[in-house]
N, C-alpha and C positions, 0 to 999 in steps of 0.2 A: 901665431895661432895655428897655422897649418902644421908646423913641427910638433906642437903640443898634441894635436889631434892624432898625428901619426904615431907619436910615442905612446899615447893611450891605446891605439889600435894594436901596436906591437906588443905592449904589455898584456893586453887582453888575449891575444893569440898565444903568447908565451904561457899564460895561466891555463888556457884551454889545453895546450900541449902537456903541461905539467900534470893536469888532472887526468889526461889520457894515460900518461906514463905511470901515474900512481895506480890507476885502475888495472893497467897491464901488470904492474908489479904485484898487486893483490891477487890477480888471477894466476900469475906464475907461482906465487907463494902457496896458493890453494892447491895447485897441481902438484907442486913438490911435496906438500904435506900428504896428499893422497898417495903419491908414489911411495913415500917413506912408510906410510901405514901398510900399503900393499907389500912392500919389501919385508916388513916385520912379520906379516902374516905368512908370506912365503918362507921366510927363515924358520918360523915355528913349525910349519908343515914339513919342511925339509928335515928338521931335527926329529920330528915324530917318525917320519918315513925311515930315517937312518936307524933309529932305535928298533923299528919294526923289522928292518932288513937284518940287523945284527941278531935279533931274537930268532928270526927265521933261519939264519945261517947256523946258529947254535942248535936248533932243532934238527936241521938237516944233518949236521955233524953227528948228533946223537943217533939218528936213524942209520947213518952210514956205518957207525961202529956197533950197531945192534947185532949184526951178523957175527962179529968177532966175539961179543959177549955171550951170545947164544951158543956158539961153538965151544967156548971155554966151559960154559955151564954143562953142555952135553958131555964133554970129555970127563968132567968131574963126576957127573951122575952115572954115566955108563962105563966106568972103569972096570 
């Protein structure tokens, strides 16, 4: 009888621990899902920023070459 009672207690403790493990696993899965969502948002933002930087670099390059174009135009006009 004592052994049966002890077995029941051990099984109950085991079930309680399994329930805790399942809860922890759910919490971990939720945190991972939020992390993945955050990473996706950051990746999208990084892509948008990269495009904006490339566009800005092209504009800067155009401005940098503006002097050369104006000089060529002046030479052609004031010959």
